[in-house]
N, C-alpha and C positions, 0 to 999 in steps of 0.2 A: 314268113315262115310256111312251108305247107304242112297240112297234118302227115304226110308220108315222107318228111325229111327225115334221114337217118344219119346225119353226119354227126359226128362227134359231138358237136358243140349244142346240137340240141335234143341231144339225150340227156335225162336227169342224170347228176351226180351220182356215182355207185354209192350205195349205203353201205357203211360199217355195222355190221348186224350181230354182235358179239363172236361167236365162231364163225361167221358167215359174211361173205363180201358179196352184196346182191347189187347185178348190175341190170339194167331195164331196156334190153332191146326190144322187149315188148312189156307189158303190164305182168305183174307178179299177181298170184291169185291168193288172197288171204282168207282162211277160213274161219269164221266165228264159232269158237266153243264157249257157251256162256253156262257157267255152271252155279246157275242162280234160279231160284223159285218164281221169279216174277220178270225176268225180260219179256220183251213186248212181244217178240215172234215166237220164241219156243224155250219159254219160262218152263221150269222144271223138268223137261226131258231129259236133260244132263246133268241134274244136280247131283244125282249118287255118283260116285267115283268110277265104278264100273261101266254105268252108262256113257260117262265122257270119255273114258278110256276108248270104248268100242267106237263111239264117233268120230274120235280121233284117228282109230286105226281107217275107218272106211273114208275120211275126207284124205287122208295120204294115197290109199288107193286110188282115189279119184283124181289126184295131181295136184293136191294143195300145195302152196310153196312158203306159205307162214300160216302158223296156228295162233290164233289170238284169245288167250284165255281171260275171260272175265267173270268176276266174283261180286260184281255189285252192278245192278241193272242202273243206266243213267237215262233211261227214258223220261218224258217228261213227267213232272210230278213224283218220281221214284224216291221212296225214303233213303237217307243215309242207311251203310251196313257198318256195324260197329266192327273195329280193327280186327278182333280176336274171331269174329265170324267169316270175314273175308279171307284171312290168312287159313283157315280151316278148310274153305271151299278151293282155294287157288293152289294151295302149296303140296298136297297129294299129287294133283295132277302134274305140275311143272316136275316136281321131282320122278315121277313114273315116265314122263315122256323126254325128259333130257336127252336121251339116248337114241330118238328116232331119226334124227338125219335131216331134220327142216328146222328153221328157226324158230323160237318160240316167243310170242310177244305175249306181255301181260297187259291188261286193259285195268289201269288203276292210275288215282290220283294221288294216292297214300304214301308219303316217303317210306314208312315202316315195311309195306308190302314191297313196294319198289326193291329195298335192299333183301329182303328174305328171297324175293324171286330171282333176283340176281346171282346170290349166293348157292341158290339151286338149280342153276343151268339156263335162265331165261336169256333170250338176247336181244330183246327189244322192248322197250317201256313205253305203251301207247296211254297219253296222258290226255284226258278231255279240258282238263285245267290249263294245259299248255307249260307244264312245270312253273306256274305261279305259285304255289301253296308253299309257305315256309319249310324249309327243309328238302324239297323235291330235287332240286338242282345239286346239292349236295348227296343226295343218296344215290344219284346216277354218275357224278363227276369223274371218278376215280375208277369206273369200269370200261370195258369195250363197247357195251350195248347201244343199240341204235335208239332214237329218241325219236317219236312222234308227237308234235306238239299240235293239238286241235284248237280252234276258233270255237268259243262258246259265249254268248251273249247271258250273261247270268249267272246261274245255276241251275242243275236239274231239276231241283224242287220248284225253282221261279220263272226260268227261261221262258218259257212262253207265254207268261202271263203279260198283259199290257200290249200283247202285239208289239214286239220290238221293232224299230224301225229305222232304216238305213236312207243316210244322202244317196248312199251308191254302194250297194251291198258289197260288190266284186271289190272296189276300192278300198272299204273299210275292213274287210277280210285281208287283204294284201295287205295294209298297213300294219294290221295287228301280227299277223304272220312275221312281217319283216322284223318288227319290235323284239318277237319272241326270240327267231335265231340271231338277231343281233345280241341280245342280253346272254342267252347261252352261249355264243364262242366268247364274248368278254369273260364270261364265269370259266374259261376252260374247256368249254367242249368242241372237240374237233367239227370242221365243216362236214367232214364226212361220215359222222353218225347221225346227222339231223334230216327229218323229214317232218310233212307237215300235212294237215289236214283242213280243210274249210268247214267242217262240220255242218252238214247237211242234217237240216232239223234242229241243230241245237240253237236255239235264239233266234230261227228265221221262219218266223209265224207264216209268212205268206207263200202261197204257191210261188209267186213270180220270184221271191229272192232265191228260192230253192232252184228253179230253172235258169237263173242269171247265173248262179253260182256253176251248173253244170256247162251251159252253155259257153261260159267264159272261164272256164277250169284254169287253163295254163294261165291265165292273167291273175289267179289267185296266188299263185307262187311268192315267195319273198322277193324283193328286188335285189339283184346282183350286179356286180361290176361288169362293165363290157368285157364280153368273151368268156365270162365264166358259165359255167354249167348251172343249168336250173336245179333247185332243189326237190327231192323227189316229192309227189303229192301222192296221197292217200285220199281215196274216193269211198265214203263209206255210206252208201244209199240203201242198201240190201233192205228190200220189203218195207221200207217207209212208207208213210202217209202221202208224201209226194207222187208217188205212182198209183195209191189208191184212189186220190181225188181223180188224176187225168184219167184211170181205165174203169173206175167205179168199182173195183173189188176192195170189199169192205174188210176183209181179214190178211193179217200179213201173209198166210199160207197161200192165199191166191194170188199173189202180185211175184210169183218168181219169172215167168215170162217178162213181167215190166222190168224186174230188177235186173235180169239179164241183158234186156235192152239198154239199160242204163249203166251198166258196165261198159259195153260197148261203145255207147257215147262218150263216157269217160276216158277210154282207149283213145278215141278218136282226137280228144283234145288234150291229152297230154299225161293223164294219170299212170303214175309208176307202179301203183298197187291197188287193187281193188278189192275192198273187205266184203265178203258176202257168206250168207247162208247157204246158197246152193254152189256147191263147189264143182260137182262134174258139168254141170250145165254151162258155169260160166268158164270154166277151163275151155270146154269145147268152143264156145262162143269165141273166146279170146283167140283161140288157134286159127279159127275162120277169118276172122279179122284180119290178123297178121298176115296170114296167107295172100289176101285182097292186098292190104298194104304192100306188101314184097313185091307181087305181081305189076300194080301200079308203078312203083319204083323202078324195076326192071325195064317196064315200058318205055317211061320217061327217059331213062339213061341210054336206052338204045336209039333214040328219035333224035 
C-alpha cells in the first residue's frame, strides 16, 4: 500500500461521532482546549470560561474540525483532579459550545464526567485509559458518541518512572489497542464509533519509542479482518518533548514548527485525526500535504 492510496479500502472507517459522521479523505484537525491551570503547554491560559470560549471561537475561524475539551492535565506526574472540580471546569464549556457546528470531544477517564458531558451535547469521549476503568464502558454504551481509546503504560502519575521498556513498541501498542476495540465491541459498542490513539509520550520514555510509533503509525492500528477498513488513528504529539529533544527547543511554545511537521508526518502515515494546539498552522499544512498527495495520485493514474 502506498501512502497516496485513496481507494475505499485504504481509508479509515468513517467515525460516528454523536451528531456527526466523520470521513477521512484527509486527516481532521482536532484543536486542544485545556481548561486547566496546569497543562504542560498552555496551562491557565483558558481556565476562565470566557477565555476558553474565545479560544474556541478562534479555532473555529481557523478551520478546526473537532474541539477537544480537557479539565484534567494528564502530563507526566500530574496529580488527579477531584470529580466536582473537573465537572466545574468542563461542563460550562460543553454547554456553551454545544451548538457551534463542530464535534465536541471531552478528554476524560471519569465515567461521571463522560455521562454529564454526553448529556450536555458532547460528541466524542477521548479516554487516556482506553475505557478500562470501572463504569467507563457503561457510561458511553447507550449513546451515539464516538470513542477514542488510547494506549498508556501505567498512569499519569507514574507512567514515566522506571523507563518503561517494550520488546517491540509498535507491536505492543497494536496488541493493546486490538484488545481494547475487541472488548468494546463485545460490550455492545458499534465498530463505527471507535478510534484509537497510540499515546505518544504516555509511558513511552525513550525518543526511539516515540519516533518508532510515528514512523510506523499505520501499523499501530488494531488488527482487522481481511478486506475491512482500518480503525481511525488519532495522533496527539503537539508540542511534546519528542520534538524538543530533536530540535533543541526547550519550551512547548517554541515547538510549533516541529509539531506541524509531526502532523504532516502523521498524515503521510495514515493518521485520521491530528490533535494540536496550533490549529491555523496545522490546517494549512494538511491542505498543502493533501494537494501534493492528490497531484501525485493524478499523475500516477494518467501514466
